Residue, then its C-alpha position, 0 to 999 in steps of 0.5 A: m943335052t936335051k931337057t928330056f935326056k937330062k930328066l931321064f939321066f936325073a931319074i936314073f941317078c936318083f933311082t941308083l942313089l936310092s938303091v945304094q942307100a936301100n942296099s946300105q940300110e939293108g946291110d946295116s940291118i943284117v949286121d945288127i941282126r947277126q951281131q945280136a944273134m952271136q951275142a945271144i949265142w955267146e951268153r948261152l954258151d957261157r952258161l953251158s960251160t957250167l956243164i964242164a966245170r971242174p973242182g975249184d972252177i968259179i961258176a957265174t950263176s943266173d942271179g949274178s953271183s958266183i959259186v966255186i965247184g967243191s973239190n969233192e964234187e963232180t962236174s955239174t949235170a943237166e939237173t944241177y945246171a937248172l938249179v945254178q942257171g935257172r933254166e934247162a941246159l937243153q933249152d940253151a943248146s936248142e936255142i943256140t942251134d936255132l940261132l945258128k941256123q937262122v943267121k947262117d946266110f946273113w953274110p951277103e957281100n953288102t955286109s963286108a968290111a968294104h961296105i959296113d964300117y962296124t962289122s967284126a967279120e974278117t974279109l976272109v969270110w967273102l974271099i973264101p966263102e966255102a971255108f967259112k961255110r964249112y967252119y960255120m956248119d961245124a958249129v951247127f953240127a956241134s950244137e945238134n950233137l950237144e942236144i942229142s947228148l943232153n937228151n941221152g943224159d950221158n955226162e961224158k958225152i955232154r962234156r965232150s959236146v959242150c967242148m966241141l961246140s966251144l971249140s968249133c965257135g973258137r976255130c971259126h972266130a980265130a979265122f974269120r972274126k976280128v978280135r978287138f983289144d977291149n974284147l980280148r978277155k971274152e975272146g980268150r974264154g968261150w969263143t976260143g974254146s980255151y976252157a981248161s976242161c976242153w984241152m983233151y978234146r982240142n988235141e983230138i980236133t988237132l989230129d982229126s978236124t972232122s971229129i968236131r962233127k961226130 
């Protein structure tokens, strides 16, 4: 092997190594961003569950305390939401929509479990990407429908829209996200859509999976 060829080979090797490292670092950054986005979505979705609370339900307030919905009270409206959570429900819904849209393409191949150890995304995301995209876009549609419902001020449609958003997130996570033992409590609430108030809508989705987009 001539010196010139050795130098050329070494240069190619270094370039390849740097490319792999850059690709790995990029993958790490993308995973970090999408995890932060999903956490931000969860925080807002958890607050939005105030809108589907029923008498006797315990609601966490913006200052960290808890209140119990009285037996003679109706489900919280968008107006009381602001008093309980210290912000507008429409703002939370709009931010969820924005976050979902901003990271919808943040699942490239170099961020799969084959490349990144700490991702919570299942391999199925990359094995059946069209199914993942459809489930993900269901959540986008559901969040947009919630914004419309809040703008219209129809309490029943607001309740249904919150549930559809919760159920769409839960359905996607059930298929495409690893559930860790230390996270089961959280997974068992909003991310699975298992709010008691949402069961009637869960049955609706079972009969017609496209209803989540309506």
